[in-house]
C-alpha positions, 0 to 999 in steps of 0.5 A: 532517506532510505526507502523500504518497499513492502510488497505483498504477493498472492498469485501474481504470476502475470505481472510479478516479473515486470513489477519487481523489475520496475521496483528494483530499477528505482534508484530510491528503493534501498530495500524490497521485502516481498511477502509471498502470501502462500501463492498457489501459482508460479509466483514463488518461482518468479521470485527465485529468479531475482538475485539482488541484495536489496530484495528480501523474500519472506514466505507465509505457510498460510494465506494471511491477506494483504494486511497480514502480508504488510504486517510481516513485511514491516518486521523486516523493514530497515528503511527510514520510511516505507511504501506499500507496492501492489505486485502488479503494474497498476502503479509505477515505481518511477513515482517513488522519488516525487512521493519522498519530496514532501517528507525530505522537505519537511512539508509533511509527515505522511504522503499519499499517491493520489490516482486519477480515479476517472480511469476506473470502472464506474462502480470502483470510481464511485466506491473509492469516492464514497469511502474517501468522503466518509474518511474525511468526515469521520477522521477530519482529513482532506484526502482525495484518494484514501484507498491508494496503495501508495502510502509513504509513512515513516517506518517507526510510525507505521509500526506504532500503528499496530495494524490488525486488518488482514485484508484490503481493509488495512488501507482505511485502518492505516488512514484512520490511525494516522489521522488520530495521531494528527500527522500532516498529510500531503498528496502527490499525483501518481500514474495509475493504470487500473486492471479490471480483474482485481482480487478485490470484491468491490461490494464485500470489501467496500463494506469491510473498509467502511466498517474498518473506518468506523471501528478504528475511528473509535479504537486503536 
């Protein structure tokens, strides 16, 4: 099963080198699409250091947000399945192989990497728990971590979702649209080392995610 890694990047000079080193060290990552979302730091120079045939670099001329970068990356994905990877070191690509197992064994259609959210600051922990609870109530899922970055989805299915969200609200959009298609979800525990200087603004982006959940529960 070929895995394409969708890697949105915006001003990630601090962790990008280590993140890409880890991703490219994964034996199951057959393609990596790095989308430089109009970074203004040295992210572009860091990307230029890599010479690996699996790595495809795409540059946005203007910032389109995490959702926009994922939509761009999907256009270039050639793998059977895709996974979203944040361009930092919160998540560990060593988990890719375990995340693929339920798909390879036919036990699920989509796999989410479930974090131990207790390692987050209290506001983040409560926000994630609340959004996951609302998701389960609205779309009938039984997830423990809807906002996880690690979502492993068949490439054609992900493209068929016709994602619209530009920002972090792409996560609930993906989940709501997958649930409406009645896919079989599986969750696999993954490593997680939260950073405390997130670009995400908890209250603003939390409300946007809540709105996206409601919106995409009732429309495509």
